[in-house]
C-alpha positions in Angstrom: 74.3 -83.3 -29.7 77.1 -80.1 -29.5 78.7 -80.8 -32.7 76.0 -81.1 -34.3 73.7 -78.2 -33.1 77.6 -75.7 -33.7 77.6 -77.6 -36.9 73.8 -76.2 -38.1 74.7 -73.0 -36.5 77.5 -72.9 -39.1 75.6 -74.3 -41.8 73.5 -71.7 -41.0 75.6 -68.8 -41.0 77.2 -69.7 -44.2 73.8 -69.6 -45.7 73.3 -66.6 -44.1 76.5 -64.7 -46.1 75.5 -65.9 -49.1 71.6 -64.6 -49.4 70.5 -62.6 -52.6 68.3 -60.7 -50.6 69.7 -59.3 -47.5 67.6 -56.5 -47.6 64.7 -57.9 -48.5 65.1 -60.1 -45.5 65.9 -57.2 -43.2 62.6 -55.3 -44.1 60.6 -58.9 -42.6 62.9 -59.6 -39.7 62.5 -55.4 -38.9 59.1 -55.6 -39.9 57.7 -59.1 -37.1 60.5 -57.2 -34.6 58.6 -54.1 -34.5 55.0 -55.6 -34.5 56.2 -57.8 -32.1 56.9 -55.0 -29.8 54.2 -52.8 -30.8 51.6 -55.8 -29.8 53.8 -56.1 -26.5 53.4 -52.2 -25.7 49.7 -51.9 -26.6 48.4 -54.9 -25.0 50.3 -53.8 -21.5 48.7 -52.6 -18.2 47.6 -49.2 -17.2 49.6 -45.9 -16.7 51.8 -46.8 -14.1 52.7 -44.6 -11.6 53.0 -41.9 -13.6 49.6 -40.3 -15.0 51.2 -37.5 -16.6 50.3 -38.9 -20.8 46.1 -39.7 -19.0 46.6 -35.6 -18.0 47.8 -34.3 -21.0 45.8 -36.4 -24.0 42.4 -36.2 -21.8 40.3 -33.7 -24.0 41.5 -35.3 -27.1 41.0 -38.7 -25.7 37.3 -38.2 -24.4 36.5 -36.8 -28.1 38.2 -40.6 -29.8 35.6 -41.8 -27.2 32.7 -40.9 -28.9 34.6 -42.0 -32.1 34.8 -45.6 -30.6 35.8 -48.3 -33.3 36.6 -45.7 -35.9 40.8 -44.6 -36.6 40.1 -41.8 -34.4 40.4 -43.9 -31.3 43.1 -46.1 -32.7 45.5 -43.2 -32.6 44.1 -42.1 -29.4 44.8 -45.2 -28.1 48.6 -45.4 -29.8 49.4 -42.2 -28.5 48.3 -43.1 -24.9 51.3 -45.7 -25.0 54.0 -44.7 -26.2 53.6 -41.3 -24.8 56.2 -42.1 -22.3 58.8 -40.6 -19.8 60.6 -37.9 -22.0 58.3 -38.3 -24.7 55.1 -36.8 -23.1 57.5 -33.2 -22.7 59.1 -34.3 -26.7 56.1 -33.4 -27.8 54.3 -30.5 -25.3 56.9 -28.7 -26.6 56.3 -29.5 -30.7 53.1 -28.6 -30.0 53.7 -24.9 -28.6 57.4 -24.8 -28.4 59.7 -23.5 -25.8 57.4 -21.8 -23.8 59.5 -23.0 -20.2 63.4 -22.3 -19.4 63.7 -25.9 -18.0 61.8 -27.4 -21.1 66.0 -27.1 -22.9 66.8 -29.7 -21.0 65.4 -31.7 -23.8 66.8 -32.0 -27.3 66.6 -28.2 -29.5 67.1 -30.7 -33.0 64.8 -33.5 -32.2 61.5 -31.4 -31.0 62.4 -29.1 -33.8 62.6 -32.0 -35.8 58.7 -33.4 -34.8 57.3 -30.5 -35.4 58.3 -29.7 -39.0 56.7 -32.4 -40.2 53.2 -31.6 -39.5 51.6 -28.0 -40.2 50.4 -26.3 -37.3 46.7 -27.1 -37.4 47.5 -30.5 -36.9 49.7 -30.0 -34.1 47.4 -31.9 -31.4 49.1 -34.1 -28.9 47.4 -37.6 -30.3 48.5 -36.1 -34.2 52.1 -36.0 -32.8 52.2 -38.9 -31.0 52.1 -40.6 -33.8 54.4 -39.2 -36.0 57.0 -39.3 -33.6 56.5 -43.4 -33.5 57.0 -43.3 -37.6 59.9 -40.7 -37.5 60.6 -43.4 -34.9 60.6 -46.6 -37.1 61.4 -44.6 -40.7 64.4 -43.5 -39.1 65.1 -47.2 -37.4 64.9 -48.9 -40.3 67.2 -46.6 -42.9 69.6 -47.0 -39.8 69.8 -51.0 -40.4 70.3 -49.7 -44.4 72.8 -48.3 -43.2 74.7 -50.0 -40.8 75.0 -52.2 -43.4 76.1 -50.5 -45.8 78.7 -49.0 -43.8 79.7 -52.5 -41.6 80.3 -53.6 -46.0 82.8 -50.6 -46.5 85.5 -51.9 -43.4 84.5 -55.4 -43.9 84.4 -56.1 -47.6 87.9 -57.6 -48.2 87.5 -59.4 -45.4 86.6 -62.9 -47.3 83.2 -64.8 -46.2 82.9 -61.8 -43.0 82.3 -59.3 -45.7 78.9 -61.3 -46.9 77.7 -62.2 -43.5 79.5 -59.9 -40.7 77.3 -57.2 -42.1 73.4 -58.7 -42.5 74.3 -59.9 -38.8 75.0 -57.0 -37.3 72.7 -54.7 -39.0 70.6 -57.7 -37.6 71.7 -57.4 -34.2 70.7 -53.4 -34.0 67.4 -54.4 -34.9 67.0 -56.3 -31.5 69.0 -53.7 -30.1 68.8 -53.3 -26.0 67.2 -49.6 -27.0 63.8 -52.1 -27.5 60.8 -49.6 -27.5 62.3 -46.1 -27.1 63.2 -47.1 -30.9 59.8 -47.2 -31.8 58.7 -44.2 -29.5 58.8 -40.0 -30.3 62.2 -40.5 -29.0 65.3 -39.6 -29.7 67.4 -42.6 -30.0 66.4 -43.6 -34.0 67.0 -40.2 -35.1 70.3 -39.8 -33.4 71.5 -43.7 -34.8 69.9 -43.2 -38.1 72.6 -39.7 -38.1 75.5 -41.1 -36.7 75.5 -44.0 -39.0 75.1 -41.6 -42.0 78.3 -39.5 -40.2 80.0 -42.9 -39.7 79.7 -43.9 -43.4 80.3 -40.9 -44.9 84.0 -40.4 -42.8 84.9 -44.2 -43.5 84.0 -44.4 -47.4 85.6 -40.4 -47.8 88.6 -42.6 -47.0 88.0 -44.9 -49.0 87.8 -43.0 -51.9 91.0 -40.9 -50.4 92.6 -44.6 -50.9 91.6 -44.2 -54.6 93.2 -41.0 -55.1 89.4 -39.1 -55.2 90.4 -36.4 -53.1 88.1 -34.3 -54.3 84.8 -36.6 -52.8 87.0 -37.1 -49.9 86.8 -33.2 -48.5 83.4 -33.5 -49.5 82.7 -36.1 -48.1 84.1 -35.0 -45.2 82.4 -31.9 -44.7 79.5 -33.9 -45.2 80.1 -36.1 -42.4 80.7 -33.4 -40.4 77.3 -31.9 -41.1 75.2 -35.3 -40.5 77.2 -35.0 -36.3 76.3 -31.2 -36.0 72.7 -32.8 -36.9 72.9 -35.7 -34.2 74.5 -33.5 -31.8 71.2 -31.0 -32.6 69.5 -34.3 -31.8 71.7 -36.4 -28.9 74.2 -34.1 -26.8 76.2 -37.2 -26.8 76.4 -37.0 -30.8 79.6 -34.5 -30.1 81.6 -38.0 -29.5 82.2 -38.8 -32.7 83.7 -35.6 -33.2 86.6 -38.0 -31.8 87.5 -39.5 -35.5 88.1 -36.2 -37.1 90.5 -35.4 -33.7 92.1 -38.9 -35.0 92.9 -37.8 -38.3 94.3 -35.1 -36.9 96.7 -35.9 -34.0 98.3 -38.1 -37.6 98.5 -35.0 -39.5 99.5 -33.2 -37.7 102.7 -35.7 -36.5 102.8 -35.9 -40.2 103.7 -32.8 -40.7 106.2 -32.4 -38.0 108.0 -35.6 -38.9 107.9 -35.1 -42.4 107.3 -31.2 -43.1 105.1 -29.5 -45.0 103.4 -30.6 -47.8 100.6 -29.4 -49.4 98.8 -32.9 -49.4 98.5 -33.3 -45.8 97.9 -29.6 -45.2 95.0 -29.5 -47.1 93.7 -32.9 -45.5 94.3 -31.4 -42.1 91.6 -28.1 -43.8 89.2 -30.6 -44.6 89.6 -33.0 -41.4 89.3 -29.1 -39.2 86.7 -27.7 -41.2 84.3 -31.1 -40.6 85.1 -31.2 -37.5 84.0 -27.9 -36.7 80.9 -28.0 -37.8 80.0 -30.5 -35.3 80.1 -27.3 -32.7 76.7 -26.2 -34.4 75.0 -28.5 -32.8 75.8 -27.3 -29.3 76.1 -23.5 -30.3 73.1 -23.4 -31.7 70.6 -24.0 -29.6 71.9 -22.7 -26.8 72.6 -19.3 -29.1 68.8 -19.6 -29.9 68.5 -19.8 -26.2 71.3 -17.0 -25.1 68.7 -13.9 -27.4 65.4 -15.3 -26.0 66.5 -15.1 -22.2 70.1 -13.3 -21.9 68.7 -10.3 -24.4 65.8 -9.6 -22.1 65.8 -6.8 -19.8 66.1 -8.9 -17.4 68.5 -11.8 -18.0 68.9 -15.5 -16.1 71.9 -16.1 -13.4 73.3 -18.4 -16.3 73.9 -15.9 -19.1 77.0 -14.0 -17.1 79.1 -17.7 -16.8 82.1 -17.9 -18.9 80.2 -20.3 -21.1 76.4 -19.5 -20.8 75.2 -23.2 -21.3 71.2 -23.3 -20.3 71.2 -27.0 -20.4 73.7 -27.0 -17.7 72.0 -24.9 -15.9 69.2 -26.3 -16.2 70.2 -30.0 -14.8 71.8 -28.3 -12.0 68.6 -25.7 -11.2 65.1 -27.6 -12.0 65.9 -31.4 -12.5 66.0 -32.7 -8.8 67.0 -36.0 -10.3 70.0 -33.9 -11.3 71.5 -34.0 -8.0 73.2 -37.5 -9.2 74.5 -36.2 -12.0 78.1 -35.4 -11.9 81.3 -37.2 -11.6 80.6 -40.5 -9.4 77.9 -39.2 -7.7 75.5 -42.3 -9.1 77.5 -44.3 -7.2 75.2 -44.3 -4.3 73.5 -48.3 -3.1 69.9 -47.6 -4.1 71.9 -47.4 -7.4 73.5 -50.4 -7.3 70.4 -52.3 -9.8 70.5 -50.1 -12.3 74.6 -51.1 -12.3 73.6 -53.7 -12.5 71.2 -53.7 -15.5 73.4 -51.5 -17.0 76.5 -54.0 -16.5 76.0 -55.8 -19.8 76.2 -53.3 -22.0 79.0 -51.5 -20.3 81.7 -54.6 -20.7 80.6 -55.1 -24.2 81.1 -51.3 -25.3 84.7 -51.3 -23.2 85.7 -54.8 -24.5 85.0 -54.3 -27.8 86.9 -51.0 -28.2 89.8 -52.4 -25.9 90.0 -55.0 -28.8 90.6 -53.4 -30.9 93.2 -50.8 -29.8 95.0 -53.9 -28.3 95.1 -55.0 -31.9 96.4 -52.0 -33.7 99.1 -50.8 -31.3 101.4 -53.2 -32.4 100.9 -52.5 -36.1 101.2 -48.3 -34.7 104.3 -48.7 -33.4 106.5 -50.0 -36.8 108.0 -47.1 -38.5 107.3 -45.5 -42.1 103.3 -45.4 -40.9 102.2 -43.3 -43.1 98.5 -41.0 -43.6 96.6 -41.8 -40.0 99.0 -45.1 -39.8 98.8 -46.7 -42.6 101.6 -48.0 -45.0 101.4 -49.4 -48.4 102.5 -52.5 -47.9 99.9 -53.3 -45.2 97.1 -51.0 -46.1 95.4 -54.2 -47.7 95.0 -56.0 -45.4 95.0 -53.9 -41.9 93.0 -50.8 -43.2 90.1 -51.8 -41.5 91.1 -52.6 -39.0 92.0 -49.0 -38.3 88.4 -48.2 -38.8 87.3 -49.5 -36.3 89.5 -48.2 -34.2 88.7 -44.8 -34.9 85.1 -45.4 -34.4 85.3 -47.4 -30.8 86.7 -43.8 -30.0 83.2 -42.4 -29.2 81.8 -45.6 -28.2 84.8 -46.2 -25.7 83.9 -43.1 -23.7 80.3 -43.2 -23.9 80.7 -46.3 -21.6 83.0 -44.3 -19.6 80.8 -41.3 -19.2 78.2 -43.3 -18.7 79.8 -45.5 -15.7 81.4 -42.1 -13.9 78.8 -38.8 -14.9 75.5 -40.2 -16.4 72.2 -41.8 -15.2 74.0 -45.5 -16.2 71.1 -47.1 -17.8 70.5 -45.1 -20.0 73.3 -46.4 -21.8 71.1 -49.7 -22.7 69.7 -47.5 -25.7 72.4 -44.4 -26.5 74.5 -47.4 -27.8 72.2 -48.2 -30.2 73.6 -45.2 -32.5 77.5 -47.6 -31.9 78.1 -49.8 -34.3 81.4 -51.5 -33.3 79.9 -53.7 -30.5 77.6 -55.6 -33.3 80.1 -55.9 -35.3 82.1 -57.7 -32.4 79.2 -59.9 -31.2 78.3 -60.4 -35.8 81.6 -60.7 -35.5 81.5 -63.9 -32.7 78.4 -64.9 -34.2 79.9 -65.8 -37.9 83.5 -67.8 -36.4 81.6 -70.1 -34.1 84.8 -70.1 -31.8 83.3 -69.6 -27.9 86.2 -71.9 -26.6 89.3 -70.0 -28.1 88.4 -66.5 -26.9 88.8 -64.8 -23.7 85.1 -64.7 -22.9 83.6 -67.2 -20.4 81.1 -69.8 -21.8 78.2 -68.2 -20.4 79.1 -64.6 -21.9 78.6 -65.9 -25.4 77.4 -64.3 -28.1 74.5 -66.5 -28.4 74.0 -66.1 -25.2 74.3 -61.9 -25.0 72.3 -62.6 -28.1 69.2 -64.2 -26.4 69.5 -62.4 -23.4 69.0 -58.4 -25.5 65.7 -60.0 -26.7 64.1 -60.5 -24.0 65.4 -57.6 -22.6 63.8 -56.0 -25.3 60.4 -57.7 -24.6 60.2 -56.7 -21.7 61.1 -53.2 -21.6 58.2 -53.4 -24.5 55.9 -53.5 -21.5 58.0 -51.5 -18.8 58.0 -48.6 -21.0 54.4 -48.5 -21.9 53.3 -48.7 -18.3 54.9 -46.2 -17.2 57.8 -48.0 -15.2 61.7 -47.6 -14.7 64.2 -48.7 -15.7 64.4 -45.5 -18.4 
């Protein structure tokens, strides 16, 4: 029986590898998953323990009740269900801008994008909530497509993997543990799209370099930096994507010290430095706007006199009572143990998949004659995708370590959605069907993880709509 099941699974994966219309199939899977999540959200009972949404939307909801059976009633019902957790603040800020200092704890880039979608005359909270849902669905779908293209750019010479793995990785992103957060007015879907797009630009820039298209490579390095800057303005952890530029800058400097000055290396370092510097705009830009508002006034705020005046860190420490546990190991309390358990599977996969790539790459980097980011002409055709993965492993592993030591750890289940390497790891396990020969125990096989991910997404959608933790 087990042999028959394995044969069927392998046949299914082989069929995936020769799909004639992978984008069409991914689109159908995406629509089906989103319909299921939306039905769960709409059918979820009550507002939970927090009535913030009902209080904010009550005037608009009363008007919608008088129009029962109309589109306005449906809009009101959807808005009432998806405006949960931080999305309440996003919607209110998008409606009338930043008014209170404590509101700067919520992503500047996302609220500005949300307010840009609708003209001022249409920015009711209900309309903004629906616009946020549409934006999240669109960005999530586009991120699925970008991940597919990124996967093909990296694994295009890996034989059968080059067909099956991109499809499976993109399908896994559809059922990401982020669940309802990728459908609601939240930052996760726009961030995933922007971050994946930045990775795609960076990796294709390296491919262009291998073909000798240096002007195109330089333009893509700058484009990648710009995309990461916008992603950072949406979510501050986008700053971690700058580690890709750090990786290449370190190898460039190593070449200068070991092989002497070279115009090609200097030009490449200049483009890497320029692209990486653009990412800082995503952090500095919003801080500058806040600095002008609060620090150039007649009475400035206390954070303005700090060496690095950051309104974000000030707000987190001064206003947010739940942030008292934010800081190095301050979240490590017995009461938070269930949240560590919830986040443990995601943390393990993020760290293991990243370390696994580097464990394979390091012996290759130790070989003499390395060139341009650790590649040699002799082995580049067989190992360049591994080196690309090693670059992408850096922000993923650092994110996981920060989540364990500094963050509210449970949020890793949703913010991990914008990092591709762990999708490739699970997809590779599904393709290879070598559970008996891997270091992972059978109960932690990719199929088990996939089932748990799907179940978690379904349960989480109900908890999210009912305003119940974990968030």
